[in-house]
C-alpha positions as CSV (number, residue, x, y, z in Angstrom):
1,M,12.9,2.3,9.1
2,K,9.5,0.8,9.8
3,P,7.6,-0.4,6.6
4,P,4.6,1.7,5.6
5,K,1.1,0.5,6.0
6,A,-1.3,0.4,3.0
7,I,-4.2,2.9,3.1
8,V,-7.4,1.8,1.4
9,K,-10.9,3.1,0.9
10,S,-13.7,1.4,2.9
11,P,-16.6,0.2,0.7
12,R,-19.6,2.4,0.1
13,L,-22.6,0.8,1.7
14,I,-25.7,1.3,-0.4
15,K,-28.0,0.1,2.4
16,H,-26.8,3.1,4.5
17,G,-27.6,5.6,1.9
18,G,-24.4,5.3,-0.1
19,L,-22.3,7.3,2.4
20,P,-18.9,8.4,1.1
21,S,-16.1,5.9,1.7
22,K,-13.5,6.7,4.3
23,L,-9.8,5.8,4.4
24,R,-8.5,3.1,6.6
25,E,-5.5,0.8,7.1
26,G,-5.6,-2.1,4.7
27,R,-4.2,-5.7,4.8
28,G,-1.4,-4.9,2.4
29,F,-0.3,-3.3,-0.9
30,S,-1.8,-4.5,-4.1
31,I,0.2,-6.1,-6.9
32,L,-0.3,-3.1,-9.2
33,E,1.0,-0.7,-6.5
34,L,4.1,-2.9,-6.1
35,K,4.7,-3.0,-9.8
36,E,4.5,0.7,-10.2
37,A,7.0,1.2,-7.4
38,G,9.3,-1.3,-9.1
39,L,9.0,-4.3,-6.7
40,T,8.0,-7.9,-7.1
41,I,5.9,-9.8,-4.5
42,N,9.0,-11.7,-3.2
43,Q,11.1,-8.5,-2.9
44,A,8.3,-6.7,-1.0
45,R,7.9,-9.6,1.4
46,R,11.7,-9.7,2.0
47,L,11.5,-6.0,2.9
48,G,8.7,-6.7,5.5
49,L,5.9,-5.3,3.4
50,Y,2.5,-6.9,3.5
51,V,0.9,-7.9,0.1
52,D,-2.8,-8.3,-0.5
53,K,-3.2,-10.4,-3.6
54,R,-7.0,-9.9,-3.6
55,R,-6.9,-6.1,-4.0
56,R,-7.1,-4.8,-7.6
57,S,-7.1,-1.1,-6.9
58,K,-4.1,1.1,-7.2
59,H,-4.0,4.2,-5.0
60,P,-1.4,6.9,-5.7
61,W,-0.7,7.6,-2.1
62,N,0.3,4.0,-1.5
63,V,2.7,4.1,-4.5
64,E,4.3,7.3,-3.2
65,A,4.7,5.7,0.3
66,L,6.4,2.7,-1.3
67,K,8.8,4.9,-3.3
68,K,9.7,7.0,-0.3
69,F,10.3,3.8,1.7
70,L,12.6,2.4,-1.0
71,E,14.5,5.6,-1.3
72,S,15.1,5.7,2.4
73,I,16.4,2.1,2.3
74,R,18.7,3.0,-0.6
75,R,20.1,6.0,1.4
76,G,20.4,3.8,4.5
77,E,18.3,6.0,6.8
78,D,17.1,4.8,10.2
79,C,14.0,6.8,11.2
């Protein structure tokens, strides 16, 4: 199975009137997201997941994507 991509919010730009932020693909999963899914940084990298050490946010949709990915690996699925 192909590893999931992290989805992050783009920053709100005050100079453009504070438009609401949009979702986009990020550089990797934050350390908090990995911890909640039960992974360490080294384990995540061995599984082919990208880790963004700079991110401090934790998005529930990323945690769910990680849990689904781990469950599919444990079942041995190939999607």
